[in-house]
C-alpha positions, 0 to 999 in steps of 0.5 A: 672237958667237953668242947662246944662248937658255935657253927656259923653260916658263910655265903662266901669265904669273906663272910666265913672269915667275918664269922670266925673273927666274930667268934665262930668255932666253925663255919659251913659253906657251899661248894661249886655244886650240890649244896642245898642253897644253889645261890651260895656256891664257892670255888674250891680255891676260896674254900681252901683259903678260908680253911687255912685262915680258920685253922689258925684259930683251930676253927673248922670249915664244913662244906655242904654237899646236901642235895640228892644226886642223880646217877649222872652226877655221882662221878662229879660229886666224888671228884669234888669231894677229893678236891675239897679234901685236898683243900683242907676242909674238915667235914662234909655235910651230906644228905645222899647215901650215895656218898657212903658207897663212894671211894672217898678220902677219909674226910669226916661226913656229917648227916645233914638235917635233910636226912630227916632224923626224927627218932633215936633209932634213925639217929643211931642208924646214921651214927652206925653208918659212919657219920661223925656228927648228926644234925637234928631237926629244928622241931626237936625239944630238949628231951628229944635232943637228949634221947637222940644224943644218947642213942647215937653216941656221936656229937649232935648238932642243933639249930639255935637261930634263924629261919625255920622250914615249916616242913621237916627238912628233907621232907618238903616236896611242895616246890618240886610239885608246884613249880618243878623247883626242888628244895632237895636239889638246892632250888627251894622256891620258898612255898612257905613264904607265899600268901594263901587264902584259907578256904572251906570245902566249898572254896569260900574264904574263911579267913583273910589272905595271909602267909599261913605257912611262914614261920617266925625265926628261931631264937634259942639263945636263952636255951643254950644251957638246957641244950648243952645239958641235954648233950648237944655239942654243936650250935648252928646258926641258919643263914647261908644266904645272909649278909655279913652284917647279919652273920657278924651280929648273930655270931657275936651274940651267941659267942658271948652267950656261950662264953658266959655259960662256960665262965660259969662252968669252966671245969666242964666245958670249953670252946672247940676253937681258940682265941678271943674275939673282940667286936666294936659293937654290942651284939643285939639279935633284935637289930638285924633281920628276923621275922619275930622270934619263936623258941619253937618246940624246945619245951615239947609244946608251945605255951598257951597263946604263943605264936609261931608264925609271921602271918602278916609278912615273910619279911622283916618288919623291924623293931618297934620304935614308937607310935604315930601321933599325927599323919603325914603333913603334905605341906611340911612334908613330915609327920609326928610320932612318940618315939621309944628310942632315938632314930638316925638320919637314913634309918629305914622305917615302916608300918602296917596299913589298915589292910595289913600291908607293910609299908616301908620308907626311908627317913631323911631326918628327925627333930623334936618328934617330927619325922621327915621321910625321903618321900610322901608316906600315905596311910599313916594314922594316929596310933599305928606302930612304927618299926625300924628295919634299917638301923643306920648307926648300927649297920654303919658299924657292921658294914666295916671290913669284917664288921670291925671284928678281930680275934687274937691268940695270946702269946708269951715270950721268953728271952734267955742267953745261950753262950754270950754270942747267941740268945734264944726266943721262945714263944708259947700261946693260948693254943698250947703251942710252943716254938723257939728260935736262936739269934746271933748277937755278941755280948754287950753290957747295957748302960741302963735297964732293958726290960721296958724296951724289950717288952715294947719291942716284943709286943709289936705284933700288929698285922698278926693274929697274936696279942702280947701277954707277957715277957719272961726276960732272962737276958739281964744286963745284956744289950740287944739292939731293937732291930735284932730283937724285932727280927728275932720276934718275927722269926719266932712268930713264923716258927709258931705259925709253922708249928700251928699248921703242922699240928692241926688235927683233922677229923676223919671218917668213922667206920661203918658198923651197919649190918645186913639187916640194920635198916629193917627197923625202918618202914619201907622207903617212899618218895619222902626218903629221897632215894634218887640214884642207884648207889643210894638204892644199893646202900639202903637195900644192902642193909635191909631196907625196902624201897617202895618209891624213888625220889619224887624228882624221878617219878611223881605219884599221881593224884593227891600228894603229901608235900609237907609234914609239920609240927606247926599247926595252922588251927592251933596258931589261929586259936581253932585247935581241934583238941581245945575246948571251945576253939573248934567252931572258930573255923570249919573242920575241913580247911584248905590253902589256895593260891595260884600254885594250887589247892592244898588240903590241911590234914590235922594230925592231933595224935602228934599235934601237927599237920600234913599239907596235901596238894590236890590233883587239879 
């Protein structure tokens, strides 16, 4: 039976709890330091509390320590690992190979997507190094996932939802070069979300200023069966900076999709955690933040005309809800629209004006096709599409504690007599656990049937994670006071909790099987490989690697610098592919991006259907 894991993001422990209640099998969360989202750090104490909560459902907690380390930070990083191990963390997601040389506890290590595992050969090397799970690039197709899983022989994790980095993860130096803020140090300035001019070799604009590097969000909900068939085990939702409403909605959506798949294939697959999640809302991926969706390269190449970028805005425009009929009337303080769905007072709406700028406003009220904004709205014209990016009625549901989600472990009780003065209460649950307690109560014959009363008493499990499923009552006509039954129920649940804690099984770090020459299959390492400390250097060299350059954070090359390598291509996105007949002439062969941070040359690599972004020396 193959176990499938839905892995959700947690900005903090509270959101992690919400994710688990909404159906996550595991969550990933940042510690106080060394995480690739510096703004999403958490104390060891908070992480320990989250782990204790998660483990009751057999769900796991992974901590991201996926920045590159400097020499002066190695001791601090090692000490933090030991603290997290003692806190009950299940695994660490790391990028820096210095961790492979440290004296660490036997905690499992996962190879971050920042490790830039682009080939089956690299996947096998990471597995041989001792990683228990490897995170594959977002750019991978189903067939690439299959090839890496077969080569690695360890569980592989794939991204299924959320923001896309335009560059291969771990190989983006744009922020470091342009602003001294390094993505590999947890301080990504999101260069890909900025507007750029598209210019020719003479600096003349050849297309309007837009967000040419800002990709749409990934949505592979419909591709889960294909990814599972290809061997993927863990399905990751991106978003460690996202709020609770986003995490609850997206987690519930993917949890439902996985459950539906497993219901059709229940003899082969199961969830890796236990318990049934119950959410009071109908999850809908279109109703929380997204930049529009793309399946990216799941099929290997995009289909003709498929768009991958969100050129007009890096923000969320929202769902289309109708068309403007008449512009804003200053006297009546309203405008009219033909709506495709009901709106609520307090909704956030918006539209793209004639310059392509997104204009947002809050809706005070709506009646008979008349919309009354909170303040006057300029620029509305008949025929413009209205978008809703703040769905008040839906968000009110999601903004309740834990988004109103609950998660239950089903329990079955058995009552049986021991010797006339004692009776036993045993409890078994959907985790496969069992506990039994014995209580004292002298024999007394009941004057009427007791089964209904006993069911009602044993079923009172409010305030716990348990849900009553059945009672096997073998006490016959023996009378047990309700207060005694209630106390015996409480003791049996406490015993079950103790069994659950005592029997929780942690993953442990795999042993390395690397040889002295294992890394000779790799090209010589450059600044793209992010070697930033002596321990990582020792790890690579001791296994046969040649290091030509350290990480760019230590030593910046002079002259032109390739700051991004992508599978996305601006020319293809704009219908000017160099390989498609009749498209080339739409744009000059040499193209550049320009904004206040500098000038960047676009080098199209048609052999792999991608491009490099090269920052020019000023």
